[in-house]
C-alpha positions as CSV (number, residue, x, y, z in Angstrom):
1,M,54.4,6.2,-67.1
2,P,53.0,2.9,-65.9
3,G,56.1,2.4,-63.8
4,G,55.6,5.8,-62.2
5,L,52.0,5.1,-61.5
6,V,52.8,1.8,-59.9
7,A,55.5,3.5,-57.8
8,L,53.0,6.2,-56.8
9,L,50.4,3.6,-55.8
10,D,53.0,1.8,-53.7
11,D,53.8,5.0,-52.0
12,V,50.1,5.6,-51.3
13,A,49.8,2.1,-49.9
14,V,52.8,2.7,-47.6
15,I,51.3,6.1,-46.5
16,A,47.9,4.4,-45.9
17,R,49.4,1.7,-43.8
18,A,51.3,4.3,-41.8
19,A,48.1,6.3,-41.3
20,A,46.2,3.3,-40.2
21,S,48.9,2.5,-37.7
22,S,48.8,6.1,-36.5
23,L,45.0,6.0,-36.1
24,D,45.4,2.8,-34.0
25,D,47.9,4.7,-31.8
26,V,45.5,7.7,-31.6
27,G,42.6,5.5,-30.7
28,V,44.5,3.8,-27.9
29,A,46.0,7.0,-26.6
30,A,42.6,8.8,-26.7
31,S,40.9,5.9,-24.9
32,K,43.6,5.9,-22.2
33,A,43.5,9.7,-21.8
34,G,39.7,9.8,-21.8
35,S,39.4,7.3,-19.0
36,K,41.7,9.5,-16.8
37,T,39.4,12.5,-17.3
38,A,36.3,10.6,-16.0
39,G,36.1,12.3,-12.6
40,V,36.3,15.8,-14.1
41,V,33.7,14.9,-16.7
42,I,31.3,13.6,-14.0
43,D,31.7,16.9,-12.1
44,D,31.1,18.9,-15.3
45,A,27.9,17.0,-15.9
46,A,26.9,17.5,-12.3
47,V,27.6,21.2,-12.2
48,T,26.1,22.3,-15.6
49,P,22.4,21.6,-15.0
50,S,22.4,24.3,-12.3
51,Y,23.0,26.9,-14.9
52,V,19.6,26.6,-16.4
53,T,17.8,26.9,-13.1
54,G,15.5,29.9,-13.2
55,L,15.1,29.9,-17.0
56,T,11.9,29.3,-18.9
57,P,11.8,25.8,-20.5
58,E,12.1,27.2,-24.0
59,R,15.4,28.9,-23.2
60,E,17.0,25.9,-21.5
61,L,18.3,24.1,-24.7
62,P,19.5,27.4,-26.4
63,L,21.5,28.2,-23.3
64,I,23.0,24.7,-23.3
65,A,23.8,25.1,-27.0
66,N,25.6,28.4,-26.3
67,I,27.6,26.9,-23.5
68,T,28.5,23.9,-25.8
69,K,29.9,26.3,-28.4
70,G,31.8,28.2,-25.8
71,S,33.2,24.9,-24.4
72,L,34.4,23.8,-27.9
73,K,36.0,27.2,-28.4
74,N,37.7,26.9,-25.0
75,K,39.2,23.5,-25.9
76,L,40.0,23.8,-29.6
77,L,41.0,27.5,-30.0
78,F,42.7,28.3,-26.7
79,L,43.6,25.2,-24.7
80,L,44.7,22.8,-27.4
81,P,47.3,25.2,-29.0
82,G,48.5,26.1,-25.5
83,A,48.8,22.5,-24.5
84,L,50.8,21.6,-27.6
85,L,53.2,24.6,-27.1
86,L,53.6,23.6,-23.5
87,S,54.4,20.0,-24.4
88,E,56.9,21.1,-27.0
89,F,58.8,23.8,-25.1
90,L,58.0,23.4,-21.4
91,P,57.2,19.7,-20.8
92,W,58.5,19.9,-17.2
93,A,55.6,22.3,-16.4
94,I,52.9,19.8,-17.1
95,I,53.1,18.1,-13.7
96,P,53.0,21.4,-11.7
97,I,50.1,22.7,-13.8
98,L,48.3,19.4,-13.2
99,M,48.9,19.7,-9.5
100,C,47.4,23.3,-9.5
101,G,44.3,21.8,-11.2
102,G,44.2,19.0,-8.7
103,A,44.4,21.5,-5.8
104,Y,41.5,23.5,-7.4
105,L,39.4,20.3,-7.7
106,S,40.1,19.4,-4.1
107,Y,39.2,23.0,-3.0
108,E,35.9,22.9,-4.9
109,G,35.0,19.5,-3.6
110,A,35.8,20.4,0.0
111,E,33.9,23.7,-0.3
112,K,30.8,21.9,-1.4
113,I,31.0,19.6,1.6
114,V,31.5,22.5,3.9
115,E,28.4,24.2,2.5
116,K,26.4,20.9,2.7
117,L,27.4,20.7,6.4
118,G,25.9,24.1,7.1
119,G,28.9,26.3,6.4
120,E,28.7,29.7,4.8
121,K,27.9,29.6,1.1
122,H,30.3,31.4,-1.3
123,G,29.6,33.0,-4.6
124,K,26.2,33.8,-6.1
125,T,23.2,31.8,-5.2
126,L,20.3,30.6,-7.4
127,E,17.7,32.1,-5.0
128,D,18.3,35.7,-6.1
129,P,15.3,37.2,-8.0
130,I,15.6,37.6,-11.8
131,T,14.8,41.2,-12.8
132,D,16.2,41.1,-16.4
133,P,15.8,37.7,-18.1
134,V,18.0,38.6,-21.1
135,Q,20.9,39.9,-19.0
136,F,20.4,37.0,-16.5
137,E,20.8,34.5,-19.4
138,K,23.9,36.3,-20.7
139,E,25.5,36.3,-17.3
140,R,24.6,32.7,-16.7
141,T,26.1,31.6,-20.0
142,A,29.3,33.6,-19.4
143,G,29.6,32.1,-15.9
144,A,29.2,28.6,-17.3
145,I,31.8,29.1,-20.0
146,R,34.3,30.5,-17.4
147,T,33.7,27.4,-15.2
148,D,34.0,25.2,-18.3
149,M,37.4,26.8,-19.1
150,I,38.8,25.7,-15.7
151,L,37.4,22.1,-16.0
152,S,38.4,21.9,-19.7
153,A,42.0,23.0,-18.8
154,E,42.2,20.2,-16.3
155,I,40.8,17.7,-18.8
156,M,43.3,18.8,-21.5
157,A,46.2,18.8,-19.0
158,I,45.3,15.2,-17.8
159,T,45.0,14.1,-21.5
160,L,48.3,15.8,-22.4
161,N,50.1,14.1,-19.5
162,E,48.9,10.7,-20.8
163,V,50.1,11.2,-24.4
164,A,53.3,13.3,-23.6
165,A,55.5,10.6,-25.2
166,E,53.5,10.6,-28.5
167,T,54.4,12.6,-31.6
168,L,53.2,16.2,-32.0
169,L,50.5,15.2,-34.5
170,T,49.2,12.3,-32.3
171,R,49.1,14.6,-29.3
172,A,47.1,17.2,-31.3
173,V,44.6,14.6,-32.7
174,V,44.1,13.0,-29.3
175,L,43.6,16.3,-27.5
176,A,41.1,17.3,-30.2
177,L,39.3,14.0,-30.0
178,V,39.0,13.9,-26.3
179,G,38.0,17.6,-26.2
180,V,35.2,17.1,-28.7
181,A,34.0,13.8,-27.3
182,V,33.9,15.1,-23.7
183,T,32.0,18.2,-24.8
184,V,29.4,16.3,-26.8
185,F,29.0,13.7,-24.0
186,V,28.7,16.2,-21.1
187,Y,26.3,18.7,-22.8
188,G,24.3,16.0,-24.6
189,A,23.7,14.4,-21.2
190,V,23.0,17.8,-19.6
191,A,20.4,18.5,-22.3
192,I,18.6,15.2,-21.6
193,I,18.8,15.8,-17.9
194,V,17.3,19.3,-17.9
195,K,14.4,18.2,-20.2
196,M,13.5,15.1,-18.2
197,D,10.9,17.0,-16.1
198,D,9.3,18.4,-19.3
199,I,9.3,15.0,-20.9
200,G,7.8,13.5,-17.7
201,L,5.1,16.2,-17.5
202,H,4.2,15.6,-21.2
203,L,3.9,11.9,-20.7
204,S,1.9,12.2,-17.5
205,K,-0.9,13.9,-19.6
206,K,-1.1,11.1,-22.1
207,D,-4.1,8.8,-22.2
208,S,-2.0,5.7,-21.8
209,S,-1.6,4.6,-18.2
210,A,1.8,3.2,-19.0
211,A,2.9,6.6,-20.4
212,Q,1.4,8.4,-17.4
213,G,3.2,6.1,-15.0
214,F,6.6,6.6,-16.8
215,G,6.0,10.3,-16.8
216,R,5.3,10.4,-13.1
217,F,8.4,8.3,-12.6
218,L,10.6,10.8,-14.5
219,L,9.1,13.7,-12.5
220,A,9.8,11.9,-9.2
221,A,13.3,10.8,-10.3
222,M,14.5,14.2,-11.5
223,P,15.3,15.7,-8.1
224,K,16.9,12.4,-6.9
225,L,19.0,12.3,-10.1
226,L,20.3,15.8,-9.6
227,T,21.1,15.1,-6.0
228,T,23.0,11.9,-6.9
229,L,24.9,13.7,-9.7
230,S,25.9,16.4,-7.3
231,F,27.1,13.9,-4.7
232,V,29.0,11.8,-7.3
233,G,30.5,14.9,-8.8
234,T,31.8,16.1,-5.5
235,I,33.4,12.6,-4.7
236,A,34.8,12.5,-8.2
237,M,36.4,15.9,-7.8
238,L,38.1,14.9,-4.5
239,W,39.2,11.5,-6.0
240,V,40.7,13.0,-9.2
241,G,42.1,16.0,-7.4
242,G,43.7,14.0,-4.6
243,G,45.0,11.4,-7.1
244,I,46.7,14.1,-9.2
245,I,48.3,15.6,-6.1
246,L,49.6,12.2,-4.9
247,H,51.0,11.4,-8.4
248,G,52.5,14.8,-8.8
249,L,54.3,14.7,-5.4
250,E,55.6,11.2,-6.4
251,E,56.9,12.6,-9.7
252,L,58.6,15.5,-7.8
253,G,60.4,13.1,-5.5
254,L,58.1,13.1,-2.4
255,H,57.0,9.5,-2.4
256,F,55.6,9.0,1.1
257,P,51.9,10.1,0.5
258,A,51.6,8.0,-2.6
259,D,53.4,5.1,-0.9
260,V,50.8,5.2,1.9
261,A,47.9,5.2,-0.6
262,H,49.5,2.3,-2.6
263,G,50.2,0.4,0.6
264,F,46.5,0.6,1.6
265,Q,45.6,-0.5,-1.9
266,H,47.9,-3.5,-1.8
267,W,46.7,-4.5,1.7
268,V,43.1,-4.5,0.5
269,E,44.0,-6.5,-2.6
270,Q,45.7,-9.2,-0.6
271,A,42.8,-9.3,1.9
272,S,40.0,-9.4,-0.7
273,G,40.9,-12.6,-2.7
274,A,39.1,-12.7,-6.1
275,L,37.7,-9.2,-5.6
276,G,41.2,-7.8,-4.9
277,G,41.5,-5.9,-8.2
278,V,38.2,-4.0,-7.9
279,L,38.4,-3.4,-4.2
280,G,42.1,-2.4,-4.4
281,W,41.2,0.2,-7.0
282,I,38.4,1.5,-4.8
283,A,40.8,1.6,-1.9
284,Y,43.3,3.7,-3.8
285,A,40.5,6.0,-5.1
286,T,39.3,6.4,-1.5
287,A,42.8,7.2,-0.3
288,S,43.0,9.8,-3.1
289,A,39.7,11.3,-2.1
290,I,40.8,11.6,1.5
291,A,44.0,13.3,0.5
292,G,42.0,15.6,-1.8
293,L,39.5,16.4,1.1
294,A,42.3,17.1,3.5
295,L,44.0,19.5,1.1
296,G,40.7,21.0,0.2
297,F,39.8,21.8,3.8
298,V,43.1,23.5,4.3
299,L,42.6,25.6,1.1
300,V,39.0,26.5,2.1
301,F,40.2,27.6,5.6
302,V,43.1,29.7,4.2
303,L,41.1,31.3,1.4
304,H,37.9,32.0,3.3
305,K,38.9,32.4,6.9
306,V,42.5,33.7,6.7
307,L,42.4,35.7,3.4
308,G,38.7,36.4,3.4
309,L,38.2,35.6,-0.3
310,G,35.1,34.2,-2.0
311,G,32.4,35.5,0.3
312,H,29.0,37.0,-0.5
313,D,28.1,40.6,-0.5
314,A,26.2,41.3,2.7
315,P,22.5,40.7,2.5
316,A,20.3,43.7,2.2
317,E,18.7,43.1,5.6
318,A,22.1,42.9,7.2
319,E,23.2,46.1,5.5
320,G,20.1,47.8,6.8
321,A,20.9,46.8,10.4
322,H,24.1,48.9,10.5
């Protein structure tokens, strides 16, 4: 018996060491994959606050909680099993799927720029009057979860591409870790952002002059923060989308676009001295964003002008004129 117990303990120790090593691998892989999803995460955080626009303050956090649950369900129940099956049986499809996601991000980023420059807006607007608050909240939640599914699919595809060489178990754990971490980070940040004005209003009514000053600062900063987030999110979409397209084309044998971007990066690195590393990265990111913007403009033109997709229903006053 003692010999069997010692042998069992030795086996447990071996398993524990192997598990610790696996956890190290998972941590490294999750960190590497998570950094690649940064652009999509920024865009997700930039887009989501718009979904609580028009709601009463007491319904903002419940709606965000519902979207968070939907996001976790998207990632863990649908996308994670699908990604694992894909990596096991159709690994060659990961790059084309990533490129489809990159094209979508490029299209979304370019469409936002077109709208900012005075072009026609597409999809529903936030200015429409709310006639049924309950139905409005249900529709807003469903719309946010649909958008989250697209962004989550891109996050999971990017993550999967980074850990494609790992074991099935490591891939599963990394996908789950990145999915949960991204969801908690994005919607935790969104919850703070959407309540900033309420916190600021509360503090502005305090007796303390310091609290009043900070409250007024929060109230004044909120619109600027949302504008900045929207701008950064658009740039991030173009940067990530364009980078995915360049990398995908290179993987498929078309090296010229990526070679141009890398050539620009190397030229900046050599011309920048000590700052070459940082400025070289910025140069490549800029080249990626330009590539994403160019592709996005083409897609916007084809989808909206050639195929006539994505437009509004005609306004009531325009209908009445006919």
